[in-house]
Backbone as CSV, one residue per row, in Angstrom:
resi,resn,N_x,N_y,N_z,CA_x,CA_y,CA_z,C_x,C_y,C_z
1,MET,0.731,-0.899,0.089,-0.336,0.139,-0.236,0.913,0.901,0.506
2,ARG,0.515,2.325,-0.533,1.375,3.788,-0.416,0.605,3.967,0.435
3,LYS,1.390,4.721,0.791,1.520,5.589,2.282,1.231,7.802,1.368
4,ILE,0.146,7.985,1.952,-0.475,9.421,1.378,0.355,10.343,2.579
5,ARG,1.180,10.743,2.021,1.563,12.466,3.066,0.879,13.119,2.832
6,ASN,1.163,13.403,4.694,-0.314,14.595,5.133,0.567,16.071,4.773
7,ILE,0.327,16.625,3.602,0.927,18.105,3.474,-0.037,19.074,3.982
8,ARG,0.472,19.704,5.059,-0.321,20.670,5.468,-0.137,22.098,4.626
9,LYS,-1.309,23.031,4.727,-1.503,23.886,3.882,-0.930,25.460,4.489
10,ASP,-0.957,25.368,5.776,-0.700,26.535,6.476,0.267,26.670,6.586
11,ASP,2.036,25.734,6.049,3.218,26.289,5.960,3.398,27.542,5.355
12,ALA,4.113,28.653,6.017,4.403,29.535,5.322,6.005,29.632,5.074
13,VAL,6.807,30.902,5.010,7.578,31.064,5.030,8.519,30.427,6.090
14,SER,9.854,30.088,6.360,10.642,29.889,7.245,10.985,30.815,8.570
15,PRO,11.174,30.992,9.219,11.550,32.023,10.911,12.552,32.756,10.126
16,VAL,13.724,31.539,9.198,15.398,32.189,9.060,14.614,33.545,7.774
17,ILE,14.065,32.576,6.939,14.074,33.861,5.596,12.906,34.561,5.908
18,ALA,12.321,34.677,7.133,11.416,35.903,7.300,12.311,36.851,7.798
19,THR,13.229,36.591,8.746,14.241,37.629,9.534,14.912,37.897,8.517
20,ILE,15.656,37.615,7.339,16.174,37.813,6.458,15.465,38.863,5.447
21,LEU,14.204,38.540,5.119,13.240,39.528,4.479,13.206,41.082,5.257
22,MET,13.011,41.158,6.464,12.582,41.736,7.093,13.740,42.835,7.303
23,VAL,14.811,42.536,7.396,16.204,42.782,7.122,16.414,43.534,6.027
24,ALA,15.967,43.314,5.168,16.144,43.883,4.029,15.325,44.676,3.755
25,ILE,13.930,44.533,3.955,13.157,45.881,3.585,13.685,46.804,4.716
26,THR,13.786,46.773,5.740,14.185,47.871,6.926,15.434,48.685,6.074
27,VAL,16.416,47.852,5.581,17.585,48.590,4.925,17.316,49.457,3.894
28,VAL,16.159,48.596,2.918,15.795,49.463,1.534,14.999,50.812,1.986
29,LEU,13.909,50.628,2.990,13.251,52.300,3.491,14.403,52.931,4.221
30,ALA,15.144,52.422,4.861,16.282,53.288,5.269,16.823,54.147,4.467
31,ALA,17.451,53.645,3.297,18.397,53.809,2.264,17.234,54.990,1.528
32,VAL,16.256,54.951,1.444,15.011,55.786,0.444,14.920,56.566,1.311
33,LEU,14.796,56.792,2.401,14.638,57.543,3.544,15.696,59.069,3.716
34,TYR,16.782,58.247,3.476,18.139,58.834,3.697,18.288,59.978,2.553
35,VAL,18.181,59.177,1.013,18.284,60.119,0.204,17.008,61.286,-0.194
36,MET,15.951,60.824,0.417,15.012,61.957,0.461,15.260,62.860,1.425
37,VAL,15.927,62.834,2.207,16.357,63.751,3.300,17.314,64.281,2.904
38,MET,18.276,64.053,2.334,19.609,64.571,1.791,19.140,65.436,0.668
39,GLY,18.397,65.555,0.043,18.052,65.740,-1.287,17.093,66.974,-0.903
40,MET,16.569,67.435,0.129,15.666,68.269,0.544,16.689,69.225,1.401
41,THR,17.941,69.320,1.956,18.565,69.486,2.543,20.292,70.046,1.934
42,GLY,20.296,69.310,0.632,21.145,69.579,0.033,22.010,71.077,0.146
43,ASN,23.181,70.850,-0.748,23.928,72.221,-0.945,22.925,73.332,-1.375
44,GLN,22.910,74.662,-0.644,21.886,75.883,-0.838,22.746,76.575,-1.817
45,THR,22.413,77.086,-2.651,23.195,78.345,-3.617,22.454,79.498,-4.018
46,ILE,23.094,80.401,-3.266,22.329,82.011,-3.421,22.872,82.676,-4.444
47,THR,21.872,82.558,-5.804,22.048,83.266,-6.773,21.721,84.838,-7.166
48,GLN,21.418,85.369,-6.045,21.490,86.899,-5.794,22.808,87.378,-6.239
49,PRO,23.418,88.265,-6.813,24.634,88.814,-6.720,24.306,90.041,-5.684
50,LEU,25.708,90.771,-5.632,25.449,91.603,-4.622,25.486,93.054,-5.525
51,GLY,24.932,93.692,-4.867,24.355,95.234,-6.200,25.834,96.037,-5.615
52,LEU,26.450,95.852,-6.735,27.931,97.239,-6.521,27.437,98.251,-7.539
53,ASN,28.010,99.278,-6.633,28.028,100.887,-7.821,29.000,101.268,-7.309
54,GLN,29.846,101.829,-8.625,31.455,102.437,-8.433,30.917,103.872,-7.708
55,GLN,31.470,104.039,-6.677,31.195,105.869,-5.518,31.878,106.660,-6.332
56,SER,34.023,106.302,-6.627,34.452,107.162,-7.298,36.102,106.432,-7.595
57,LYS,36.721,107.280,-7.663,38.171,106.411,-8.010,39.279,107.604,-8.530
58,THR,40.369,106.817,-8.239,41.699,107.802,-8.053,42.625,107.181,-8.696
59,SER,43.636,107.535,-9.266,44.525,106.728,-9.749,45.034,105.655,-8.840
60,THR,45.050,105.488,-7.833,45.301,103.969,-6.980,43.924,103.524,-6.468
61,THR,42.756,104.079,-6.262,41.549,103.364,-5.683,40.467,103.437,-6.176
62,VAL,39.767,102.393,-5.843,38.380,102.759,-6.706,37.372,102.248,-4.985
63,ASN,36.537,103.387,-4.834,35.399,102.834,-3.568,34.111,102.492,-4.667
64,ILE,33.620,101.304,-4.048,32.727,100.428,-4.449,31.549,100.602,-3.575
65,LEU,30.464,101.179,-3.261,29.423,101.093,-3.015,28.498,99.424,-3.243
66,ILE,28.317,99.063,-1.807,27.578,97.514,-1.798,26.027,98.214,-1.653
67,SER,25.213,98.161,-3.143,23.992,99.069,-2.439,22.947,97.748,-2.428
68,SER,22.997,96.532,-2.538,22.196,95.376,-1.927,23.044,94.391,-1.639
69,ALA,22.530,93.167,-0.879,23.353,91.707,-0.830,21.850,91.192,-0.301
70,PRO,22.165,89.636,-0.890,21.004,89.080,-0.406,21.381,88.276,1.488
71,ASP,20.236,88.189,1.832,20.437,87.648,3.216,21.595,86.469,3.062
72,GLY,22.194,87.012,4.390,23.467,85.673,5.105,24.555,85.760,3.979
73,ALA,24.884,86.830,3.035,26.008,87.234,2.276,27.090,87.395,3.171
74,THR,28.383,87.101,3.014,29.546,87.184,4.247,30.650,87.405,3.459
75,THR,31.654,87.677,4.410,33.102,87.965,3.547,33.898,86.302,3.780
76,ASP,33.335,85.366,4.825,33.796,84.395,4.758,33.909,83.637,3.048
77,GLY,34.870,83.274,2.684,35.258,82.630,1.559,34.803,83.746,0.452
78,ALA,34.696,84.589,0.612,34.414,85.799,-0.663,35.969,86.270,-1.333
79,THR,36.004,86.640,-2.463,37.600,87.066,-2.980,37.165,88.112,-3.829
80,ILE,38.081,88.603,-4.195,38.137,89.804,-5.260,39.177,89.513,-6.480
81,SER,38.825,89.926,-7.331,40.035,89.725,-8.381,39.879,91.221,-9.012
82,TYR,40.871,91.929,-9.894,41.034,92.982,-9.950,41.856,92.693,-11.780
83,THR,41.290,93.471,-12.988,41.707,93.233,-14.033,41.930,94.360,-14.971
84,HIS,43.263,94.589,-15.049,43.468,96.184,-15.207,44.311,95.966,-16.872
85,ASP,44.092,96.617,-17.654,43.956,96.522,-19.131,44.355,94.981,-19.517
86,GLY,43.221,93.993,-19.475,43.279,92.859,-19.760,44.043,91.598,-18.600
87,THR,44.616,92.070,-18.179,45.858,91.501,-17.315,45.629,91.852,-15.361
88,PRO,45.482,89.985,-15.320,44.621,89.903,-13.508,46.041,90.804,-13.008
89,ALA,45.483,91.473,-11.873,46.583,92.435,-10.717,46.144,91.707,-9.299
90,GLY,46.905,91.891,-8.617,46.372,91.997,-7.489,45.814,92.661,-6.970
91,VAL,45.040,92.430,-5.563,44.535,93.922,-5.299,44.168,93.683,-3.619
92,THR,44.476,94.757,-2.718,43.922,94.850,-1.378,42.600,95.596,-1.296
93,ALA,42.147,95.272,-0.185,40.836,96.277,0.111,40.842,96.545,1.637
94,THR,39.668,97.607,2.194,39.165,97.568,2.893,37.794,97.755,2.744
95,LEU,37.007,97.327,3.917,35.254,97.165,3.905,35.329,97.843,5.191
96,TYR,34.150,99.179,4.730,33.287,99.739,5.644,32.379,99.838,5.869
97,ASN,31.384,99.846,7.157,30.568,99.685,7.181,29.754,101.091,6.806
98,ALA,28.259,100.776,7.234,27.186,102.325,6.531,27.816,103.366,7.278
99,ALA,28.400,103.361,8.548,28.619,104.401,9.305,30.346,105.148,9.217
100,GLY,30.934,104.254,7.814,31.936,104.572,7.387,33.245,104.398,8.705
101,THR,32.823,103.107,9.114,34.090,102.337,10.269,34.550,101.006,9.462
102,ALA,35.930,101.227,8.970,36.374,99.988,8.782,36.255,98.765,9.483
103,VAL,35.485,97.861,8.777,35.592,96.496,9.912,35.946,95.487,9.038
104,ALA,36.961,95.287,8.042,37.439,94.155,7.538,38.588,94.565,6.414
105,THR,39.568,93.887,6.435,40.654,94.185,5.377,40.893,92.627,4.191
106,TYR,41.084,93.085,3.401,41.142,91.955,2.438,42.882,92.086,2.123
107,THR,43.597,90.924,2.044,45.172,91.138,1.575,45.206,89.785,1.213
108,GLY,46.292,89.416,0.662,46.547,87.665,0.236,45.530,86.734,-0.347
109,GLY,44.477,87.590,-0.782,43.212,86.717,-1.323,42.124,86.208,-0.299
110,VAL,42.369,87.076,0.860,41.377,86.281,1.644,40.872,87.705,3.026
111,PHE,39.902,87.442,3.390,39.486,88.686,4.131,39.794,88.142,5.445
112,ASN,40.567,89.286,6.327,41.054,88.973,7.530,40.021,87.856,8.696
113,ASP,40.779,87.449,9.816,39.717,86.621,10.341,38.679,86.600,10.781
114,THR,37.713,87.825,10.851,37.053,87.993,11.011,35.365,88.140,9.817
115,THR,34.793,87.148,9.800,33.503,86.886,8.821,32.642,87.734,9.338
116,ILE,32.035,88.793,8.210,31.456,90.081,8.628,30.108,89.936,7.759
117,THR,29.299,89.884,8.085,27.931,90.095,6.814,27.743,91.202,6.291
118,LEU,27.603,91.300,4.712,27.525,92.011,3.724,26.303,92.816,3.592
119,THR,26.331,94.040,3.965,24.970,94.403,4.094,24.650,95.782,3.020
120,SER,23.528,96.449,2.582,23.472,97.244,1.905,24.082,98.797,2.606
121,GLY,24.994,99.384,1.682,25.534,100.934,2.585,27.084,100.728,3.203
122,MET,27.762,99.268,2.629,28.892,99.257,2.828,29.971,99.508,1.989
123,THR,30.689,99.967,1.987,31.924,100.630,0.767,32.971,99.868,0.869
124,LEU,33.512,99.068,-0.166,34.704,98.685,-0.117,35.564,99.478,-1.259
125,VAL,37.038,99.864,-0.484,37.833,101.157,-0.864,38.764,99.319,-1.314
126,ILE,38.812,99.447,-2.802,39.939,98.807,-3.412,40.989,99.219,-4.191
127,THR,42.274,98.727,-3.817,43.706,99.453,-4.239,44.106,98.036,-5.213
128,PRO,44.427,98.044,-6.644,45.376,96.641,-7.301,46.804,97.413,-6.395
129,THR,47.459,96.254,-6.505,49.001,96.258,-6.358,50.110,96.598,-7.154
130,THR,49.273,96.574,-8.573,49.985,97.059,-9.464,49.464,97.633,-10.614
131,GLY,49.981,98.393,-11.053,49.204,99.394,-12.099,48.559,100.635,-11.467
132,ALA,48.052,101.307,-12.388,47.350,102.601,-12.002,45.621,102.168,-12.270
133,VAL,44.849,102.757,-11.509,43.306,102.501,-11.918,42.725,103.371,-13.038
134,SER,42.389,102.752,-13.914,41.555,103.204,-15.270,40.720,102.743,-15.675
135,ALA,40.195,103.893,-16.263,38.800,103.476,-17.382,38.737,102.222,-17.781
136,GLY,37.823,101.097,-17.697,37.785,99.568,-18.216,38.132,98.650,-17.610
137,ASP,39.058,99.179,-16.394,39.398,98.130,-15.413,38.008,97.207,-15.154
138,VAL,38.146,95.971,-14.611,36.876,94.870,-13.848,37.312,94.675,-12.792
139,ILE,36.447,94.356,-11.670,36.891,93.708,-10.374,35.375,93.094,-10.407
140,THR,35.678,91.746,-9.643,34.873,91.261,-9.771,35.094,90.144,-8.158
141,ILE,33.573,90.122,-7.549,33.687,89.721,-6.214,32.890,88.671,-6.430
142,SER,33.367,87.262,-5.714,32.540,86.171,-5.492,32.590,85.185,-4.613
143,SER,31.862,84.351,-4.264,31.713,83.585,-2.568,31.950,82.222,-3.173
144,SER,32.856,81.713,-2.776,33.316,80.247,-2.600,32.097,79.357,-1.541
145,GLN,31.404,80.399,-0.793,30.807,79.755,0.390,29.372,79.537,-0.284
146,ASN,28.998,80.359,-1.311,27.668,80.308,-2.053,27.070,81.342,-1.204
147,THR,26.958,82.296,-0.646,26.641,83.102,0.363,25.927,84.490,-1.036
148,PHE,26.732,84.329,-1.567,25.589,85.631,-2.849,26.643,84.880,-4.100
149,SER,25.833,85.440,-5.421,26.609,84.946,-6.543,27.602,85.853,-7.016
150,THR,28.508,86.075,-8.048,29.287,86.277,-8.566,29.151,88.122,-9.330
151,SER,29.624,88.970,-9.040,29.165,90.373,-9.042,30.365,90.989,-10.138
152,THR,30.274,91.925,-10.703,31.242,92.702,-11.356,30.857,93.253,-11.455
153,VAL,32.053,94.633,-11.410,31.900,96.219,-11.594,32.808,96.359,-12.705
154,THR,32.656,97.311,-14.028,33.497,97.849,-14.812,33.808,99.276,-14.198
155,VAL,35.170,99.787,-14.312,35.267,101.155,-13.609,35.509,102.092,-14.750
156,ASN,34.396,103.101,-14.041,34.119,104.193,-15.333,35.631,104.964,-15.384
């Protein structure tokens, strides 16, 4: 006689397989959540430039008024480049607040150790280290910290 095996219909996945599946699902959900959160808080880039207007110039300096600045614009990571007759020139600068008090200096390609928030009414007095200031010279101010977008002024 043949034996008939009793097959149970209520058998499910083994406990080991069930544990592996639960861990895998948890890992996938954690990865998806991480990607979503990082996408929301990634690098924020400010696209508004500084509003710059030339106030005056002499043969050795150019005074630039900051007429507008985006919220959070600072001297941290800010660089100033100066082009004289198509040739890059070194530059030093002093930043004055709206009351006329010097608040920061720029030498050697960086502002001094103090991080200053840039606001409307501040003035930059820029001095190229080589050559005289002349009409057509170009001053560019940019931020490696993305607190404002690149701003350019052509000397009149």
